[in-house]
Every structure is written in structure tokens, then in C-alpha cells.
N, C-alpha and C positions, 0 to 999 in steps of 0.2 A: 737201555735201557744201562744194569748192569751186569759184573757177577755174581750171584746169590749163591752163597754158601748150602743151602739146605741141598741136597740129589736126589733124586729118584730112590731110595731103597730106606735109608733113613729112616732110625726110627726119632721121633721130636713128643717133644709133647707140649700142650695148649699153654700159654702164659700167663692171658688174659682175655676178655671175651667171656661166653657165653659157656662152655666150653670148659672155659680154666681148671688143667692140673691132668684133662686126660690124653693120653698118649696112646698110638700110630706111626704105623711106617707108612711113609711117603709115595703116594699110588705114581702122582703124575706131577711135575712142577714150572708152570705156569708161567712164564720168564714175562715173553711181557705182559703182561697184569704184577706180576710180582708174588703167585698166589701161589699158594700149592692144594692137596688133593690128600688127606691124607685118608686112608680106610679109619672107616668107624668112627668119626668126628664130623662134622658141621655138618648131621642128617637130615636133608626135606624130603616135600613131599612133593613129584611130578604130579600131574595129569595130565593121558597122555588118552588120544580122541584112535578109536579102536580104526587101521591101517591094514594094507595086505600084510607086512609083516609082522604086526600085533594087530588080530581081527579080536580078543577079547577086548582092550585100549583097559585103562583102569587106573589105580594111580600106584605110584614104585616110588619107590624110598631109594633115593640115590646120593653118593656124596654130592656136598658145593664144597666148590675151592673156599678154602682162607689166610688171610694174609701171611704174608711172611713174616711180617711182627712182632707178630702174635706165636710164632713159633720159637721151641727150643731145642736143642741136638742132646738128646739124649746119650754119654757116652758110657761104655762099659761094664763102672762101678753104679750106673743108673739116675746117673747125680746130671740136672740138665743144665747146660756149657756154652762158651761161646767157643766158636770157630777162630782159630788163627792162620796161615801158611808159613811153613820156612824145606826151605831148604835139607832130602836127605841126600847126600853123596849128589846124584845129578838129579834126583831126586824133587819135585817139589807135594807136598804132603799134608792136606790139613790136617792139624790138635787140637784139642782140647783149652783151654786153654784154664781150666781149671785146677787138671790130673795132670797136663802134661806131657798124653800116651797122644802118637799115634788115631785117631781114630778109620 
């Protein structure tokens, strides 16, 4: 695939789809599928059969992955922004293209 500009722990805003406008922290990035799991966004109900580890079974709510193209990183000022890379000294850093500050 390629390199993704969103990392685990980033605060992101959903820019398109059913959950547009919601914000949350990235819990996990699925690089091979170009998707991310965002806290509190795209919640689905999963029906589980009773098993040894879960004798009760029932309906669990969990976050489903959302495509990276529908997410934008939120900078410290609270603006959704695109991400760029630049060298500062001998370190490569991510920066906000809107405010030009290091993320």
C-alpha cells in the first residue's frame, strides 16, 4: 500500500458520510485496508453467541473501521487540516498545512 498520514492517538474529524462532523481519537489504524477505528464514531451492534468466554451472549456495541479518506486531522486550534512533512534539523516532522505548526 502506501504511507498513511493518520496515526494512532491523533484527534480526527469525520469529513464525509453518516457521521460527518464528529470528532474522536484514533484507536487503531488498519494500514492494509486504508481504514481507522475512531473512538465513538461509526458504532455498530454485533450479535454474539454464548460461548465459554462470554456465557451470556447478547448484543455488543463496538466501533467499526472508517475509511481514511473520510477523516481529517484536527490541529491544536481545533481546525481540520491536511498533513505535510518537512525536515526540521535532522528530524522529519508532520505539520498542519493550515496553521503551519508541527503536529
